[in-house]
C-alpha positions in Angstrom: 5.4 -14.0 21.2 8.5 -12.9 22.9 8.4 -9.3 21.5 4.6 -9.0 22.2 5.2 -10.1 25.8 8.0 -7.6 26.4 6.0 -4.7 24.9 3.0 -5.7 27.2 5.3 -5.8 30.4 6.7 -2.3 29.2 3.1 -0.9 28.8 2.1 -2.5 32.1 4.9 -0.7 33.9 3.0 2.5 33.0 5.3 3.4 30.1 4.2 4.7 26.7 4.7 3.0 23.4 4.4 4.7 20.0 4.4 2.5 16.9 4.7 4.4 13.6 4.0 2.9 10.2 5.6 -0.6 10.5 5.5 -0.1 14.2 1.8 0.2 14.0 1.6 -3.2 12.1 3.8 -4.7 14.9 1.5 -3.4 17.7 -1.6 -4.6 15.9 -0.3 -8.0 15.0 1.1 -8.4 18.6 -2.3 -7.7 20.1 -1.3 -4.6 21.9 -3.8 -2.3 20.5 -6.7 -4.9 20.5 -6.3 -8.3 22.0 -7.4 -11.1 19.5 -10.5 -12.9 20.4 -11.4 -16.6 20.0 -11.8 -15.9 16.3 -8.4 -14.3 15.9 -7.3 -10.7 15.2 -10.1 -8.1 15.2 -8.2 -5.9 12.5 -5.3 -5.7 10.3 -3.3 -3.5 8.0 -3.7 -4.5 4.4 -2.2 -3.3 1.1 -3.3 0.1 -0.1 -6.5 0.3 -2.1 -4.6 2.1 -4.8 -2.3 -0.9 -5.3 0.7 1.3 -4.9 3.1 2.8 -2.6 1.5 6.2 -1.3 4.0 9.0 -0.3 2.2 12.2 0.4 0.9 14.6 3.0 -2.3 14.1 4.8 -4.6 15.8 7.2 -5.6 14.1 10.4 -8.6 14.8 12.6 -7.4 13.9 16.3 -9.8 12.7 19.1 -7.5 12.3 21.9 -9.5 10.6 24.5 -7.3 9.2 27.0 -4.2 9.0 24.7 -1.4 11.3 26.2 0.4 11.6 22.9 -2.6 13.4 21.5 -3.5 15.5 24.4 -4.7 19.1 23.4 -4.5 18.3 19.5 -7.2 18.8 17.1 -5.6 18.3 13.7 -2.3 17.3 12.3 -0.7 17.6 8.9 1.8 14.8 8.5 3.4 12.6 5.7 2.6 9.1 4.9 4.9 6.7 3.0 3.7 3.0 2.9 2.4 0.3 0.6 0.3 -1.5 3.4 -1.5 0.9 5.4 -5.2 0.2 4.9 -6.9 -0.4 8.3 -9.5 -3.1 8.2 -11.7 -4.3 10.9 -13.3 -7.9 10.7 -16.7 -6.3 11.0 -18.3 -2.8 10.9 -19.8 -3.2 14.5 -16.1 -3.8 15.8 -15.0 -0.7 14.2 -18.1 1.2 15.8 -16.8 -0.2 19.1 -13.3 1.2 18.5 -15.0 4.6 17.8 -17.2 4.5 20.8 -14.4 3.6 23.2 -12.3 6.4 21.7 -9.6 4.0 20.5 -10.0 5.0 16.8 -8.3 8.4 17.7 -6.7 9.5 14.3 -8.6 9.7 11.1 -7.8 10.9 7.5 -9.8 13.9 6.6 -10.3 16.2 3.7 -8.8 19.6 4.6 -11.8 21.3 3.0 -14.3 19.4 5.0 -15.4 16.9 2.3 -15.3 13.1 2.5 -11.9 11.6 3.0 -11.7 9.8 -0.3 -8.5 9.2 -2.1 -6.1 10.8 -2.0 -7.2 12.3 1.4 -7.6 8.7 2.6 -4.3 7.5 1.0 -4.8 3.8 1.4 -8.6 3.2 1.7 -8.7 2.6 5.5 -12.0 1.6 6.7 -13.7 4.3 8.6 -10.6 6.6 7.5 -8.8 5.3 10.4 -5.0 6.5 10.5 -4.3 5.5 14.1 -5.4 3.7 17.1 -4.7 3.7 20.8 -5.2 0.8 23.2 -7.7 0.9 25.9 -5.4 2.5 28.4 -4.4 5.3 25.9 -0.7 4.4 26.6 -0.1 2.6 23.3 -0.5 4.5 20.0 -0.1 3.2 16.5 -0.4 5.4 13.5 0.5 5.1 9.8 1.5 8.7 9.3 5.0 9.8 10.3 5.2 12.4 12.9 8.9 12.1 13.2 9.0 13.5 9.6 7.4 16.7 10.7 9.2 18.1 13.7 11.1 20.9 12.1 9.2 23.6 10.2 11.5 23.1 7.2 10.1 19.6 6.8 6.8 21.0 5.7 6.3 20.8 2.0 5.5 24.4 1.6 7.9 26.0 4.0 9.5 28.2 1.4 6.1 29.4 0.0 4.2 29.9 3.2 4.9 31.4 6.4 7.5 29.4 8.3 5.6 27.7 11.5 7.7 27.6 14.8 7.7 23.8 14.8 6.2 21.0 12.8 3.0 19.3 13.7 4.6 16.0 14.7 6.6 17.5 17.5 3.6 17.8 19.5 3.1 14.2 20.0 6.6 13.8 21.3 6.4 16.8 23.6 3.2 15.3 25.0 4.9 12.0 25.7 7.7 13.8 27.6 5.1 15.8 29.7 3.6 12.5 31.0 6.9 11.9 32.9 7.7 15.4 34.2 
């Protein structure tokens, strides 16, 4: 309870919170992304459907809504590395509610436009959810690792393709800094 309370006070002081991978698990379990109701937690992160650790690069569709971390972004290409990243909602209608409120802000997608089946959805997440923000947009949790793609040389094809000016993940951190400028 102590960590959750401290994080809530931090958020309520109009600060931003970013939870990556295990940090996403912490934010979800602490109720910062979605407060539990009388029946308990609304969602959880479960073991990957593949039954194994997944370490790969994924394409994400961004729906920024009110999340300042994602402002101006449409797609991201980031790595994942986890064994328990499958997002599951207690019920389908609760997932629909997260979609309608804009909280389901990051989704795994097939880069060619097809359905995000394995390996494009690396963990079997319900609704292809890769990340959520809270109702204020100031708290973001995601399974992919933006900190592992801030430099162009972190891209897996940087020697074979044209070198980008910066990695996709850097945009999330730039956006967070802009909030306070």
